[in-house]
N, C-alpha and C positions, 0 to 999 in steps of 0.2 A: 138588588142594590145599585140602582143607576147612579143616585145620589144620598147626599147624607141622610137627607129626612128620610127616605126609603130604610137605610141601613137603621136608624132608629125606630121605625115602623116595626121591620122585623124584629129586632130588640124586644120590643114591647108585646108582639105577639108570642113570641118564643116563650118570654116568662109566665104569661099567662096561661099558655099551655101545658109547659113542663114543672112549673113549679108555682109561684103567687105571682099576680099582674104588679106591675109596677105603680107605687104610690105615693104620695106626698111624703117627704122624708128620706126617700130613697137616694136621693142625690146630696152632694153637700150643698153648702151655701158660697153663693158668689163671693161674699168676703174670703172665704179660705182661700178661692182662685186669685183673687187678688193681692192676697198676703203673699201668696206663691209666687206671683210673677213679680212683685216688687222685692221680695227677697232675693230671685234669681235676677231681676233685671233685666227679664227676657218676656217679650210678650207670649202666651200662651196660643197655640193653634185654636180655630174655632171648634174644630173636630174633638179634641182632648177635653175642652170647657163643656161641651155639649155632652159628653160620656159622663163626665164626672158629676155633671147637674142632673143627667137622667138615673144615672145608678151605683155612683160612686160609694156609697153605703152599703151596698147590698152585698155582703160576704160571700153568698151563695154563687155571686155571678162576677166576682172578683179576685177571691184569694181562697178558695177552698184548695187548690194545690200551689199555683205559683199567686204571685203577689202583686196586685195594683197597687203602685206606691199613695199613698195620701198624699194631697195637695202639700203638706209640712214637709213630705218627704221626697219630695221632687228633687230631682240633683242632675248637675252635671258630671259627665263621666271623668276621670284622672285625666283624660288625652285634652280635656277642654272642648270637646267637639260634639258631643251629643247630648241633649238632656233625656235621660233614663226616666221613664214611666214605671215599667212593670220588671220584676225579679224572678226567675226561678226559684222553687222553693229551698233549693240547697244552693244556690246562687254560682248554679254552673251557666246560666246565660242570662241576657237582660235585652229589653226592648229599648228602643229611644228612637227619637226625631234629631236629625243634625241640626246644630244650634243656626245655620244658614239658610235652613227652610222654616223655623219656625211662623214666619211671617204667612204662610202659605195656609188655608184655611183647613184641606185635608191633606199634609204633607206623606209621603212616603216615610214607613217604618225601618228601621233596622235591627240588626240584631247581633249580638255580640257574644261568644260561648268559648272564649279563652285566645281567638285568633285574630282578634281584629274584628271591625264591623262590618257587616256584609246585608245587602239587600234583604227584607224580610217582605213588606208590603206595598203595594204601590199607593194604599190608601189608609190613614190610621183608622178612621172609621170601620174600614173593614176588617182592620187587625182588632180592633174593639170587639167586633161582633165575634169573631173567632173565639176571643178572650173569653167572651160570655156565655159562648156554647160549652167550650170544654170545662171551665168552673163549674157550670150549673153541672154536667154530667159527672164530673169527680166528686161535688158536693153529695151525690147520691150513690157513690160508688159501692157501698156496703147495702144499697136498697135493691129490692126487686125489681127496680124498674131500671137498672143498670146490671150490664154483664160486659165482660172481654175475653178474648181469646188471641192464640198466636195465628197468623196468618200464614198458610202454604200456598202453592200455585193453584192447586184445586179451588181453595177456599176464596182466593185474590180474584178467579175468574168467577165464581157463583156471584160474589160480590157486585161485578160488574154487570152482570148479566140480569141480575134480579133487582137490583135498587138504582135509582137515581141519583144523578150527582146533583147537590146542592149548589146551590147559586152562590158560592165562594171559591176563587181562585185556590188553585193549587199554590202550599206555604211550606217553606222548609221545616226540616224537621228538625228540631234545635240539636237534638242526641246524635243524628245522623246526616247533616247539612248537605254533603256532596252527595247523598244518594236521595232515592225516592222523595216525593213531598208528603205531607200531609194533606189528605184529600176527604171531604165529607159528602156524605150519600144521605138520601132519604128513602122511607118506605111509610107505609101505613103507619101512622102514630107512633113512628122511631126516627133518629136520627144516628148515622154510623160514622166513627171518626176513623180513617185508615192512617194509623202511625208509620209513615215511610214504607209501607208494603210488608212491614214486620208484626204488627200487632192491630187488632182491630176493638174497638170499644163500641157499645150499644147504649142509647139511652131512650127508653121508652115512655110515652105517656100511661103506660098501664103495664101490670107485669104479663099479660098475656100479649102484648104487643110485641115484648121482649120474648116470650115463650115462641112467636110467631118467626122470629128471627132465627132463633136456635134450631127449629125445625125447617127452616129453608138452608140454613148453614150449619148442617150438622158437624160437630167436632168436640175438644176439649173445652167447654166453656169453664170460667174461673168460678162463676159464683153457682156452680151446679154442685150438688152435694154427689157423693159416689153412691150415695143409696138412691137420690133421684136417678143419675146416670144409669146403675144397674136395673131399675124399673124400666126404662126407658127400651134399653137393649132387650129388655123381656119381653117388651110390648111388641 
């Protein structure tokens, strides 16, 4: 993810591998972005425009849990300092860009969780890529290709030993911003998200890929029924 185009190619590859490929019509219209910029009286960063144009109308990538605001919903926060582009689903957190940095092509992102705006990501494009991964994972949260569980010291150690870090930086966990960060890992046909060292999510390209993670990291997975767990114990 050395530059924005590499980030968007990663998003394209991910969407094709874990859901459905990006296609014409998945992005918003240029006119909608121009109207938003005119309404706000602000230029929109190139990375923000590119993200909207590429996948802004894909709900599975933008609003399964938290919400990427539509261009018509883009707003300046009450302090008059930040352009807000994303909200947590219960309004516990927001993500945005300082108004003073909107002229940058790929500006830093800041996060607000009730205690003022704090740094989140050094690049907006990277924050968008992480959003896509998270929203796609939670879009399938009841499917056989997704599971989650609590993390303990043993599981954290095994996660770090058995899986490789994905090329995303550590990002603050909005629910506990002063604690350990959100980290992404990868394995054969799977992506894993470590939420602040407390909870683990896995998103696989197939049920078998998720089963392999359960075998590697045995524990109380949430999407495994009691009957299935009992069968595994008997084996």
